[in-house]
C-alpha positions as CSV (number, residue, x, y, z in Angstrom):
1,M,90.7,104.1,133.5
2,T,87.4,102.5,134.5
3,I,84.6,102.5,132.0
4,E,81.2,101.9,133.6
5,N,79.1,102.1,130.6
6,T,81.0,101.1,127.5
7,K,78.0,101.3,125.2
8,N,77.4,104.9,126.3
9,L,80.9,105.9,125.5
10,R,80.7,104.6,121.9
11,K,77.4,106.4,121.5
12,Q,79.1,109.7,122.6
13,V,81.7,109.3,119.8
14,A,79.1,108.2,117.1
15,P,78.2,111.7,116.0
16,F,81.8,112.2,114.7
17,E,81.7,109.2,112.5
18,K,80.3,111.1,109.5
19,S,82.8,112.1,106.8
20,T,82.6,115.3,104.8
21,T,83.4,115.0,101.1
22,K,84.7,118.6,100.9
23,E,87.1,118.1,103.8
24,S,88.3,114.7,102.4
25,V,88.9,116.1,98.9
26,W,90.7,119.1,100.4
27,Q,92.9,116.8,102.4
28,I,93.9,114.8,99.3
29,I,94.9,118.1,97.6
30,N,96.8,119.6,100.5
31,T,98.7,116.4,101.0
32,V,99.4,114.8,97.6
33,V,100.2,118.0,95.7
34,P,102.8,119.2,98.2
35,F,104.3,115.7,98.3
36,I,104.8,115.8,94.5
37,I,106.3,119.3,94.7
38,L,108.7,118.3,97.5
39,W,109.7,115.1,95.6
40,S,110.5,117.2,92.5
41,L,112.4,119.7,94.6
42,A,114.5,117.0,96.1
43,Y,115.2,115.5,92.7
44,F,116.4,118.8,91.3
45,S,118.4,119.5,94.5
46,L,120.5,116.4,93.8
47,S,122.4,118.3,91.1
48,V,123.8,120.5,93.8
49,S,124.1,118.1,96.8
50,Y,122.4,115.2,98.4
51,W,122.6,117.0,101.7
52,L,120.6,119.9,100.2
53,A,118.1,117.4,98.8
54,L,117.7,116.0,102.4
55,I,115.7,119.1,103.4
56,P,112.8,118.5,101.0
57,I,113.2,114.7,101.4
58,V,112.6,114.9,105.2
59,I,109.5,117.1,104.7
60,A,108.2,114.9,101.9
61,A,108.5,111.9,104.3
62,G,106.1,113.7,106.6
63,F,103.7,114.2,103.8
64,L,104.0,110.5,102.8
65,T,103.0,109.7,106.4
66,R,100.0,111.8,105.9
67,I,99.2,110.1,102.6
68,F,99.3,106.8,104.5
69,I,96.7,108.1,107.0
70,I,94.4,108.8,104.0
71,F,95.0,105.3,102.8
72,H,94.3,104.0,106.4
73,D,91.0,105.9,106.6
74,C,89.9,104.5,103.3
75,T,90.5,100.9,104.5
76,H,88.1,101.7,107.4
77,H,85.7,103.2,104.8
78,S,85.7,106.4,106.9
79,F,87.2,108.8,104.5
80,F,84.2,109.0,102.1
81,K,80.6,108.0,102.5
82,S,80.9,105.9,99.3
83,R,82.6,102.5,99.7
84,R,83.6,102.7,96.0
85,A,85.2,106.1,96.5
86,N,87.1,104.7,99.5
87,R,88.3,101.8,97.5
88,I,89.5,103.8,94.5
89,V,91.3,106.5,96.5
90,G,92.6,103.9,99.0
91,T,94.1,101.8,96.2
92,A,95.7,104.9,94.7
93,M,97.1,105.9,98.0
94,G,98.2,102.3,98.5
95,V,100.4,102.5,95.4
96,L,102.1,105.6,96.7
97,T,102.7,104.0,100.1
98,I,103.3,100.5,98.7
99,F,100.4,98.9,100.6
100,P,97.7,96.7,98.9
101,F,94.3,98.1,99.9
102,D,92.4,94.8,100.6
103,Q,95.3,92.9,102.1
104,W,96.3,95.6,104.6
105,G,92.7,96.5,105.3
106,H,92.0,92.9,106.3
107,E,95.0,92.6,108.6
108,H,94.4,96.0,110.2
109,S,90.7,95.1,110.9
110,V,92.0,92.0,112.8
111,H,94.3,94.2,114.7
112,H,91.4,96.4,115.8
113,A,89.3,93.4,116.8
114,T,92.1,91.8,118.9
115,S,94.4,94.6,120.1
116,G,95.4,93.8,123.7
117,N,93.9,90.3,123.6
118,L,96.7,87.9,124.8
119,D,95.0,84.9,123.3
120,K,94.7,86.5,119.8
121,R,98.1,88.0,119.1
122,G,99.9,87.7,115.8
123,T,98.0,89.6,113.1
124,G,98.6,93.2,112.4
125,D,100.4,93.9,115.6
126,I,103.9,94.1,117.1
127,W,105.4,90.8,118.3
128,T,104.9,91.0,122.1
129,L,105.7,88.2,124.6
130,T,104.7,88.2,128.3
131,V,107.4,87.8,130.9
132,D,106.4,84.2,131.6
133,E,106.4,83.3,128.0
134,Y,109.8,84.8,127.5
135,L,111.3,83.0,130.5
136,A,109.9,79.7,129.4
137,A,111.0,80.1,125.8
138,P,114.0,78.2,124.3
139,L,117.1,80.2,123.8
140,R,116.6,80.4,120.1
141,L,113.2,82.1,120.5
142,R,114.5,84.5,123.1
143,L,117.4,85.6,120.8
144,A,115.0,86.1,117.9
145,Y,112.7,88.2,120.1
146,R,115.6,90.3,121.3
147,F,116.7,90.8,117.7
148,Y,113.2,91.8,116.7
149,R,112.8,94.2,119.6
150,N,116.1,96.0,119.0
151,P,115.3,99.6,118.0
152,L,117.9,99.5,115.1
153,V,116.2,96.4,113.7
154,M,112.6,97.5,114.3
155,F,113.0,101.1,112.9
156,G,115.9,100.4,110.6
157,L,115.2,97.0,108.9
158,G,111.5,97.2,109.7
159,P,110.5,99.6,106.9
160,I,112.4,97.4,104.4
161,Y,110.6,94.3,105.5
162,V,107.1,95.9,105.8
163,F,107.2,97.9,102.5
164,L,109.2,95.7,100.2
165,L,108.6,92.1,101.4
166,K,105.6,91.5,103.7
167,N,102.9,93.1,101.6
168,R,104.0,92.0,98.1
169,F,102.5,88.5,98.5
170,N,98.9,87.4,99.3
171,R,98.2,85.9,102.6
172,K,97.0,82.3,102.8
173,G,93.3,82.0,102.4
174,A,92.9,85.4,100.7
175,K,89.7,85.7,98.5
176,K,89.9,86.4,94.8
177,K,89.0,90.1,95.3
178,E,91.9,90.6,97.7
179,R,94.4,88.6,95.6
180,N,93.5,90.6,92.5
181,N,93.9,93.9,94.4
182,T,97.4,92.9,95.5
183,Y,98.3,91.9,92.0
184,L,97.0,95.3,90.7
185,T,98.8,97.2,93.3
186,N,102.1,95.5,92.5
187,V,101.7,96.0,88.8
188,L,100.9,99.7,89.3
189,I,103.9,100.1,91.6
190,V,106.3,98.4,89.1
191,T,104.9,100.5,86.3
192,L,105.3,103.8,88.2
193,V,108.8,103.0,89.4
194,G,109.8,101.8,86.0
195,L,108.6,105.0,84.4
196,L,110.3,107.2,86.9
197,C,113.6,105.3,86.7
198,W,113.5,105.6,82.9
199,A,112.7,109.4,83.0
200,L,114.9,110.4,85.9
201,G,117.6,107.7,86.2
202,W,117.5,104.8,88.7
203,Q,120.2,106.2,90.9
204,S,118.4,109.6,91.4
205,F,115.1,107.8,91.9
206,L,116.5,105.5,94.6
207,L,118.3,108.4,96.3
208,V,115.1,110.4,96.6
209,Q,112.4,107.7,97.0
210,G,114.5,105.3,99.0
211,S,115.3,108.1,101.5
212,I,111.7,109.2,101.8
213,F,110.5,105.6,102.4
214,M,113.1,104.9,105.0
215,I,112.3,108.0,107.0
216,S,108.5,107.8,106.6
217,G,108.6,104.0,107.2
218,A,110.6,104.4,110.5
219,A,108.2,107.2,111.6
220,G,105.2,105.0,110.8
221,I,106.5,102.1,112.7
222,W,107.4,104.4,115.6
223,L,103.9,105.8,115.7
224,F,102.3,102.3,115.7
225,Y,104.8,101.1,118.3
226,V,104.5,103.9,120.8
227,Q,100.7,104.1,120.6
228,H,100.4,100.5,121.9
229,T,103.7,100.1,123.9
230,F,103.6,102.4,127.0
231,E,104.1,101.4,130.6
232,D,100.5,101.0,131.8
233,S,98.9,99.6,128.6
234,Y,96.2,97.1,128.4
235,F,96.5,93.3,127.8
236,E,94.1,90.7,129.0
237,E,93.2,87.1,128.3
238,D,90.3,86.5,126.0
239,K,87.8,85.8,128.8
240,E,88.6,89.2,130.5
241,W,89.2,91.2,127.3
242,E,86.9,94.1,126.6
243,Y,86.9,96.0,123.3
244,V,86.3,99.5,124.7
245,K,88.8,99.1,127.5
246,A,91.4,97.9,125.0
247,A,90.7,101.0,122.9
248,V,90.9,103.7,125.6
249,E,93.4,102.0,127.9
250,G,95.5,100.1,125.4
251,S,95.8,102.9,122.8
252,S,97.6,106.1,123.9
253,F,96.8,109.7,123.3
254,Y,100.1,110.8,121.7
255,K,100.1,114.6,122.2
256,L,102.3,116.0,119.5
257,P,103.3,119.5,118.4
258,K,100.7,120.9,116.0
259,V,102.9,120.6,112.9
260,L,103.6,116.9,113.6
261,Q,100.0,116.4,114.6
262,W,98.9,117.7,111.1
263,L,101.5,115.7,109.2
264,T,100.5,112.5,111.0
265,G,96.8,113.0,110.3
266,N,95.8,113.3,114.0
267,I,96.7,109.6,114.5
268,G,98.0,110.6,117.9
269,F,94.3,110.5,119.0
270,H,94.7,106.8,118.7
271,H,92.3,106.0,121.5
272,V,89.5,107.7,119.6
273,H,90.4,105.8,116.5
274,H,90.4,102.4,118.2
275,L,87.2,103.3,120.0
276,S,85.5,104.1,116.6
277,P,87.5,103.4,113.4
278,R,84.7,105.1,111.4
279,V,85.7,108.6,112.7
280,P,87.7,110.2,109.8
281,N,91.1,111.5,110.8
282,Y,90.1,115.2,110.6
283,K,87.4,114.7,113.3
284,L,89.5,112.7,115.8
285,E,90.6,115.8,117.8
286,E,87.1,117.1,117.9
287,A,85.8,113.8,119.1
288,H,88.5,113.7,121.8
289,K,87.7,117.2,123.1
290,N,84.0,116.7,123.2
291,T,83.9,113.3,124.9
292,L,84.5,113.8,128.6
293,P,85.6,110.3,129.6
294,L,88.4,110.5,127.0
295,K,90.1,113.3,128.9
296,N,91.5,110.7,131.3
297,V,93.1,108.3,128.8
298,P,96.8,107.5,128.9
299,T,98.7,110.5,127.5
300,I,102.3,110.6,126.2
301,T,104.4,113.3,124.7
302,L,107.4,113.3,122.5
303,G,109.6,113.4,125.6
304,T,107.8,110.7,127.6
305,S,107.3,108.5,124.5
306,L,111.1,107.8,124.4
307,R,110.7,105.7,127.5
308,S,108.8,103.1,125.4
309,L,112.1,102.1,123.8
310,R,113.1,100.2,126.9
311,F,109.7,98.3,127.2
312,R,110.1,94.8,125.9
313,L,107.8,92.4,127.7
314,W,104.3,92.5,129.2
315,D,104.2,91.6,132.9
316,E,100.8,90.0,133.4
317,K,101.2,90.0,137.2
318,N,101.8,93.8,137.5
319,K,99.9,94.8,134.4
320,N,102.7,96.8,132.9
321,F,105.5,96.7,130.3
322,V,109.1,96.0,131.6
323,G,112.5,95.9,130.0
324,F,115.0,93.0,129.8
325,K,116.9,94.3,132.8
326,E,113.8,93.9,135.1
327,V,113.3,90.4,133.7
328,K,116.7,89.4,135.0
329,A,115.6,90.1,138.5
330,I,112.3,88.2,137.9
331,A,114.3,85.3,136.5
332,K,116.1,84.7,139.8
333,N,112.8,83.6,141.4
334,Y,111.4,81.9,138.3
335,I,110.9,78.2,138.3
336,S,110.1,76.7,134.9
337,P,108.0,73.5,134.6
338,Q,111.0,72.1,132.6
339,V,114.2,74.0,133.0
340,K,115.2,77.5,134.2
341,P,116.2,79.5,131.2
342,E,119.6,81.3,131.1
343,I,119.3,85.1,130.7
């Protein structure tokens, strides 16, 4: 997609950046309340069978994904007009999703500012190597990359790493406000978990909450992965990189069935979100439909999105993602400055 006037495109989306307190409050109610009810239903179903409990667990996982979208909007200060309201609600939603408000918000803002920039990878994104980088890398690094990019690792071990390990500690250089918010979030999480384990039993708590987190975590990582890893995505070196192009060409429109679109808080309109993070999630679809140039952005569906599982490396020459099989063919003609790697 070619954007002739990037400033004009951002201006067209600007009218949708205003949040509505009534809609935001209603979204909290229609998301958090059903989640609590489904969680309780899953707990009581355990007395009959875990397999019966799986029904409300799976649905609750969808609602937890929606809770994360509220948290996500709060970190962008787009959910409420008041920054204080965004901070309070965002911190509370962060406890439910096990994400510290300030720490995650900082990392995610870096992601928005660098998405698709080959010279600024490494913060808030998925580890992505170019074909040349992979072929020139030592065997140890290539094995680590293959392990990381394995779907079982990314969507199976990924939630455990992201939820339980990565966000429990402050990043190097974090300011006092951010550090204190991480400490507060951790204390609140430990307190809430401790109370629930005491009241319900740790085995029952882990069966319900652990299952919900694994399902919602895998779904969350999948959404983030597929919205930036599609065949004709956008990656450029810093000197050629453009914010708007990265937003509308490097972020997909994930066209989901209406139920899934609702549970995922319209995050499928990811191109709109990257173009303007200040648009609240409940206005993303409206912004997409009323901004003509956005009609031609990369669109994927549930079916076509499965192809993304085979995309592993960015081919700078052809401007598309390729799999490891294609790299084997490329490697035959590859001459490293040092030594030809073994694939």
